[in-house]
C-alpha positions in Angstrom: 108.9 157.7 -265.8 112.0 158.7 -264.9 114.2 156.9 -262.8 117.7 157.7 -261.4 120.9 155.4 -262.2 123.9 155.3 -260.3 127.0 154.0 -262.6 130.5 154.5 -261.3 129.6 157.4 -258.9 128.1 159.2 -261.8 124.2 160.0 -261.7 122.2 159.9 -265.3 118.4 160.3 -265.5 116.7 157.4 -267.2 113.6 157.4 -269.1 111.9 154.8 -269.1 108.6 154.7 -272.1 106.8 151.7 -273.9 109.6 149.2 -272.0 112.9 151.0 -273.9 115.2 153.1 -271.8 117.2 156.2 -272.4 119.6 158.7 -271.3 118.5 162.1 -270.7 121.0 164.5 -271.7 122.7 166.8 -268.7 125.3 168.5 -270.8 126.7 171.3 -269.2 125.5 170.7 -265.6 126.3 168.1 -262.9 123.7 166.5 -261.8 121.2 168.4 -259.0 122.0 166.0 -255.7 125.6 165.3 -256.3 128.0 166.0 -253.6 130.2 168.4 -253.8 133.1 166.1 -255.1 131.1 164.6 -257.9 130.8 168.7 -258.9 134.2 169.3 -259.1 134.9 166.1 -261.0 132.1 167.2 -263.6 133.7 170.8 -264.3 137.2 168.9 -264.3 135.7 166.7 -267.6 134.1 169.5 -268.6 137.2 171.5 -269.0 139.2 168.5 -270.4 136.6 168.3 -273.5 136.8 171.9 -274.0 140.3 171.5 -274.2 140.0 168.9 -276.8 137.7 170.8 -278.6 140.4 173.4 -279.0 143.3 171.2 -279.8 140.7 169.7 -282.5 140.0 173.3 -283.7 143.7 174.1 -284.3 144.3 170.9 -286.1 141.0 171.4 -288.4 141.3 174.9 -289.0 145.5 173.7 -290.0 144.4 171.4 -292.0 141.9 172.8 -294.2 143.3 176.5 -294.8 146.6 174.6 -295.6 144.8 172.1 -298.1 143.0 175.5 -299.3 146.0 176.9 -299.9 147.2 173.7 -302.0 144.0 173.8 -304.2 144.0 177.6 -304.9 147.7 176.9 -306.3 146.5 173.8 -308.5 144.0 176.3 -309.8 146.1 179.0 -310.4 147.9 177.0 -312.8 144.9 176.8 -315.2 145.6 180.2 -315.8 148.1 182.3 -318.4 151.4 181.1 -317.4 152.9 185.0 -316.8 155.8 185.7 -313.6 152.8 187.0 -311.5 150.8 183.8 -311.8 154.2 182.0 -311.0 155.0 183.7 -308.0 151.4 183.5 -306.8 152.0 180.0 -307.2 154.6 179.6 -305.2 153.7 181.8 -302.8 150.5 179.8 -301.5 152.5 176.4 -302.2 155.3 177.4 -299.3 152.8 179.1 -297.2 150.6 175.5 -297.3 153.9 173.7 -296.6 154.4 176.1 -293.6 151.1 176.4 -292.3 151.1 172.3 -292.7 154.7 172.4 -290.5 153.1 175.4 -287.8 150.1 173.3 -287.1 151.6 170.5 -284.8 153.5 173.1 -283.1 150.8 175.6 -282.4 148.7 172.2 -281.0 151.3 171.4 -278.8 151.5 175.4 -277.8 147.5 175.2 -277.4 147.7 171.6 -275.3 150.6 173.5 -273.0 148.3 176.2 -272.2 145.2 174.1 -271.7 147.4 171.8 -269.1 148.7 174.6 -267.2 145.2 176.3 -266.3 144.3 172.9 -265.2 146.9 173.0 -263.2 149.0 169.9 -264.5 152.3 171.9 -264.6 155.0 168.8 -265.3 153.1 168.0 -268.5 152.9 172.3 -269.3 156.8 172.4 -268.4 157.3 168.9 -270.9 155.3 171.5 -273.6 157.5 174.2 -272.7 160.5 172.4 -272.9 159.7 171.2 -276.3 158.8 174.0 -277.9 162.1 175.7 -276.2 164.1 173.1 -278.4 162.4 173.7 -281.5 162.9 177.2 -281.2 166.5 176.4 -280.7 166.8 173.9 -283.8 165.4 176.1 -285.3 167.6 179.3 -284.5 170.5 176.9 -285.1 169.0 175.8 -288.4 168.8 179.7 -289.8 172.3 180.5 -288.8 173.9 177.7 -290.6 
């Protein structure tokens, strides 16, 4: 038996079998009997979830690649010592540290872009301002 349950303006299908109730997944689509306002709300919720996935993906990739570079540099220490090995270790460690520093900046750029796509211009401008200040600080630091 399937019962439609309404809670806080959202419609969900509930399947009842053997006295136990479970929610049926309607991922990716608004309920068929939802009005235009509910469909728009569902669409915005889906876009927000997709944006969160992109942000998580950026952070995950930055962390995993950076960690892999550090581990690889540790593995290179077991090789016979030569100038080429020392240079490779140094490059890997500096690259990994740089990637760890750039990952939050990339997250800020992605979130600012996603907020702009959702029409939240105030927060997009804040993200752009922070990125601009970071660029100015890095530029001033390089000149010094």
